C-alpha positions as CSV (number, residue, x, y, z in Angstrom):
1,X,-18.1,2.4,10.2
2,X,-14.5,2.3,11.3
3,X,-12.5,5.3,10.3
4,X,-9.2,4.5,8.5
5,X,-7.1,6.0,11.3
6,X,-8.7,3.6,13.8
7,X,-7.6,0.6,11.7
8,X,-3.9,1.7,11.6
9,X,-1.3,0.9,14.1
10,X,0.1,3.8,16.0
11,X,3.4,2.2,16.7
12,X,5.3,-0.9,15.7
13,X,6.3,-2.2,12.3
14,X,2.9,-1.6,10.6
15,X,2.5,2.0,11.8
16,X,2.4,4.5,8.9
17,X,4.4,7.7,8.9
18,X,2.9,10.6,10.7
19,X,3.7,14.2,11.5
20,X,2.0,15.9,14.4
21,X,-0.3,12.8,14.6
22,X,-1.5,13.2,11.0
23,X,-0.8,10.7,8.3
24,X,1.7,11.9,5.8
25,X,2.2,10.9,2.2
26,X,5.3,11.7,0.1
27,X,3.6,11.4,-3.2
28,X,0.0,11.3,-4.6
29,X,0.2,7.6,-5.4
30,X,0.8,6.8,-1.8
31,X,-2.5,8.5,-0.7
32,X,-4.4,6.9,-3.6
33,X,-3.0,3.5,-2.7
34,X,-4.0,4.1,1.0
35,X,-7.5,5.1,-0.1
36,X,-7.9,2.1,-2.4
37,X,-6.8,-0.3,0.3
38,X,-9.2,1.2,2.9
39,X,-12.1,1.2,0.3
40,X,-11.6,-2.5,-0.6
41,X,-11.4,-3.4,3.1
42,X,-14.7,-1.5,3.8
43,X,-16.3,-3.3,0.8
44,X,-15.6,-6.5,2.7
45,X,-13.1,-7.9,0.3
46,X,-10.6,-8.7,3.0
47,X,-10.1,-8.2,6.8
48,X,-7.8,-5.5,8.0
49,X,-5.8,-8.2,9.9
50,X,-5.2,-10.0,6.6
51,X,-3.7,-6.8,5.1
52,X,-1.8,-5.8,8.2
53,X,-0.1,-9.2,8.5
54,X,1.1,-8.9,4.9
55,X,2.3,-5.4,5.5
56,X,4.4,-6.5,8.5
57,X,5.8,-9.3,6.3
58,X,6.7,-6.9,3.5
59,X,8.4,-4.6,6.0
60,X,10.4,-7.4,7.5
61,X,11.4,-8.7,4.0
62,X,12.7,-5.3,3.1
63,X,14.8,-5.2,6.3
64,X,16.2,-8.7,5.5
65,X,17.3,-7.9,2.0
66,X,21.0,-7.9,1.4
67,X,22.7,-4.5,1.1
68,X,22.2,-2.2,-0.7
69,X,18.5,-2.0,0.2
70,X,17.8,1.3,-1.4
71,X,15.8,4.1,0.1
72,X,13.2,3.1,2.7
73,X,9.6,3.6,1.6
74,X,6.8,2.6,3.9
75,X,4.3,2.8,1.1
76,X,6.3,0.7,-1.3
77,X,6.0,-2.0,1.4
78,X,2.3,-1.2,1.6
79,X,2.0,-1.7,-2.2
80,X,3.8,-5.1,-2.0
81,X,1.4,-6.2,0.8
82,X,-1.7,-4.9,-1.1
83,X,-0.6,-6.6,-4.3
84,X,0.1,-9.9,-2.5
85,X,-3.3,-9.8,-0.8
86,X,-5.2,-9.1,-4.0
87,X,-3.3,-12.0,-5.7
88,X,-3.9,-14.4,-2.8
89,X,-7.6,-13.5,-2.7
90,X,-7.8,-14.0,-6.5
91,X,-9.0,-10.4,-7.0
92,X,-6.2,-9.3,-9.2
93,X,-2.7,-10.7,-10.0
94,X,0.4,-8.8,-9.0
95,X,1.4,-8.8,-12.6
96,X,-1.9,-7.1,-13.6
97,X,-1.4,-4.4,-11.0
98,X,2.1,-3.7,-12.1
99,X,1.1,-3.6,-15.8
100,X,-1.6,-1.1,-15.0
101,X,0.7,1.0,-12.9
102,X,3.3,1.1,-15.6
103,X,0.7,2.0,-18.2
104,X,-0.6,4.9,-16.0
105,X,3.0,6.1,-15.3
106,X,3.8,6.2,-19.0
107,X,1.0,8.7,-19.8
108,X,2.3,12.2,-20.8
109,X,2.2,15.0,-18.3
110,X,-1.1,16.9,-18.3
111,X,-3.0,13.8,-19.5
112,X,-6.7,14.7,-19.4
113,X,-8.1,11.2,-18.8
114,X,-10.0,11.0,-22.1
């Protein structure tokens, strides 16, 4: 089975942030999103090239937005690409994903998952 790191570009627009060759994540949601994307790919729900192309498009769209663009976030572009792919494949609409994320984010600190 292909390791996640072997799927990823090492340079170019789709290359994820790295430090000393290791993937870096600025927040827990970024690593969870990464893991979910890789898991669904491994489950055969989409090809890596399908995702990669959408990621490149999301990054390009961010760069083409009129000023102000806001703070650059690779994983926000990753999220846009992932949501677009799930929607295009009929697996989950972007609205459903956003609604679930907002619901999870609204939980109080220390939520115990009950």
